[in-house]
N, C-alpha and C positions, 0 to 999 in steps of 0.2 A: 509532395513535400512533407517532411516531418513537422508535426506540431511542436515538438520539443527536440532541440539539438544540444547535446552535451559533448563538449570537446575538451580533451586533455585536462580533465578535472582532477585537481589535487586538493585534498583537505586533510588537515592534521589536528589531532587533539593532543596538545603537548608535543612529545617526541614521537607519538604513535601515528603512523600514516593510516588514515581511514580509506582514502582513495589516492591512487597514484596513476595518473594518466588514463582515466576512464573515458571512453567514448560510447555514447548511447544515442539512438534515434527512436523517438516515440511517434508512430505514424497516426495521422488523423483517422478517426473512425474505428481504430483497432483497440484490442485489449492486450496490453503489454504487461508481462509479469517480471518483477525483479525478485530473484530468489537467491538463497545462499544460506550458509550456516549462521547461527546466532553471532552477533557482534561484528558482522561484516559491513554495517553502515547502511542498511536498506532504508530504515526510517530516516536516517540522517540525509539520505539522498532526496527524500520527499521534502524535507525542510529546506534543502538547498534550492530545489525547484521552486518552492513557494517564497523564497527570499528571506526566510527566517534566519538562515545562516549564510555566510559569505565564504566562497572558496578561497584557498590560498593561491590557486593558480587555475587558469582555464575559464571557460565560458559556459553559460547555460542560457539558451534562447528559447523563449516560449512565444509562439505565434509571431516570430520575427523580432521579438524584443529581447535585448540582453537584460535579463532580470536584475543583475547586480549593478547596472548603470542607470537604472530608473530612479527618478526622484521618489520621495515618500508618497506623494499623491498619485504618481503614475503607477507605483507598485500596488497601492491600495485599489486602484481601478482594475488592474490586472487580476488581483486576487478575487474580485467579484465574479470573475469568469472561471474560477477554479473551485470545484466542490471538493470537500474533504470528509472522508469517513474515518474517524479516529478509532484506534483499537478498542478503547473503552466505550465508544459511543459518544461520550462527552455531552450527554444531555444535561440541560439545566434542571436541577433537582427540585426547585421550588415552584415550577410552573407546569402546566398540563402538556400532554402530547401535542395538542393543537397549538398552544403558544410556543412550544419549542420549534415547530415547523414554521410558524408564522414569524419567528424572530428575525430571520434575515430580511424578510419583506418589510417589516417595520423599521429595521435599521437602515436599509439601503434604498428604499423606494418611498414614493408619496402616494401609493395606491389607496383607494378608499377601503373602508372596512369590508364592504360587500365583496370587492374584488379579492381582497386578502383571504376572506373566508372561502370563496370559490376555489382559489388556487391551492389553499391548504387541503381542502377536501379532495381535490383532484390528485395531489401528490400522495396523500394517505391512501386513497383508493388504489393507486398504482402499486403500493407495497402491501395491500391487503389489510390495512389497519384504520380504515375510515371510521368504523364504529368504536374504535378505542381512543378517539380523540379527547375524551374528557378524563382519561386516566392520568395518574401521576407517574413519573418515571419509576418510583419504587414499587409500583403495581405491575410492572412489565417483566416478562421473562427476558433472559439474555438475548434470545433471538429476536424478540419483539423490539427491544431497545435498539438493536442494530438496524432493524428495518425503519424505525422512526428516524434514526440518524441518517439513513440513506434518503428518506423523504426530505429531510431538512437540507441535505447536501444538494438535492436536485431543485430546490425551491426557486432559485434565481436562473434556472435553465442554463447552467454553465456549459462551457465548451469541453470541459474535461473534469473527471473526478479521480481523486487519488484515494486508494483504499489501503489503510495500514492494518495488516493482519485481520482482515474481515471475518475469517472463519475460526479464529482462536476461541476455544472454550465453548463451542457450539455443539449441540447434540446433532445426530445425523439428519433429523428432519429439518431443523433450523439451518444447518449447513447447506442441505440441498435446496432449501428455499432461497437462501442468499445467492448461491451459485446461479440459480435460475433467474433471479431478479437482476443481478449484475449483467448477465448476458442479454436479457430482454431489454433492459433500460438502455444499454449501450446501442443496440440496434434501433430501438424505437425512437430514441432522441438524437441519434447521430453523434453520440459522445465519443470521446477518447478516454480510455480508462487505463490507469496504472495500478497494478495490484502488487503490494508487498506481502508475501505470504510464505509460511513454512509448509503449508498443506499441498504437497506435490500433486496428488491425484485430482483434487478439486480444482486447483489452479490450472493444471494442464488441460483439464476438460474444456475450459472456456477461453484460454489464452490463445491469441493469434501468434504471439512471439514471446520468447522467454530469454532473459539475460541471467546468467549465473555469476554471482560475485563471490570472490574469496581472496583474502590477503590483499585487499585494495585494488584488485583488478577484475576485469571481465574475463573469466576463464572459459566460458562457452556461451554461445548464443545461437538461436535458431527456433524453428517451429517445434512444438512439443514432440511430434513424431521423429524429428531429426535428433533431438536430445536423447530420446529413448534408445536410439540406434547408435549413439556416440561411441567411439572407440576409447574414449577417455575413461580410465578406471575411476577417477574422482567423480566424474559426472554420473557414472553408473551407480556408484555408492550413494550419492546424494539422491538421485531420482528414485532408486529402489529402497532407500532407507536401510542400507546394509550396516550392521554394527561394526564391521572391521573392514579395512582396506587402506587406501592412501591416508585417510584420517584414521589412525590406529585406535583400537579399543584400549590398549594399555598405554599409560603415560610413559614417555620415553625415559630410560635410565639404565641402571645396571642390569645385566642379564639375570634372570630369575634364579638359575642354579648357582651362579657366582654370588648372588646376594645371600642365598641360604648358607653357602659355605662360609661366607664372611661372618654371618651371625653365629655359626657354630664355633668358629675360631675365637670370636670375641668372648663367647660363653666359657 
């Protein structure tokens, strides 16, 4: 059974349709990628899953619960079981790495300080930053900050983690480290992972299933190897990063030669 079921999802910002009839299944224990061009609502989808936004039509069920029919307290409890890795990392800048990772435990549990310390050390060890626990966020590299944010997202042992553009702005070593960590953590902890990303190669390397979104709809879905063999020119352009194709290089308008002739006539 899917952990997350999205059915006939419609969402609008003013007159612009972000989603029109989207259906998505996120299966337990798998890594599912949500991909597509900029502005297609990928991050908006994560906010809808987390209950930060409400759809105009359709349903989103997480672990059998209709997210947008839950009371405030019920939604709060459900969110405790959802980890989130924000695109910026979103570390609290005035406290140490240790305290950033400890924050969810202090906020949501009544564990003793000794237990909190042990859990934080374990999570930081898992991301390779146990010995960086006394550093401040401004002393971390971009890749290190993402890894601390990942440790924090795992602190409450959630059933799922949502990753919003986890590879953006990372150097090749940091990117490779994050790809490896996401894959290993998903397997070791039995997580369900949702990755929103533009990085086709890195995401396809670890994703079990990919949904491609465009113009408010799911235009293609399948395993990475299936998408790479797709007969759709749009899918091929996106997966290969081609500069021209169904999404044209030139902004549509008057033919180039006609435009030049018009300019000469006006002169």
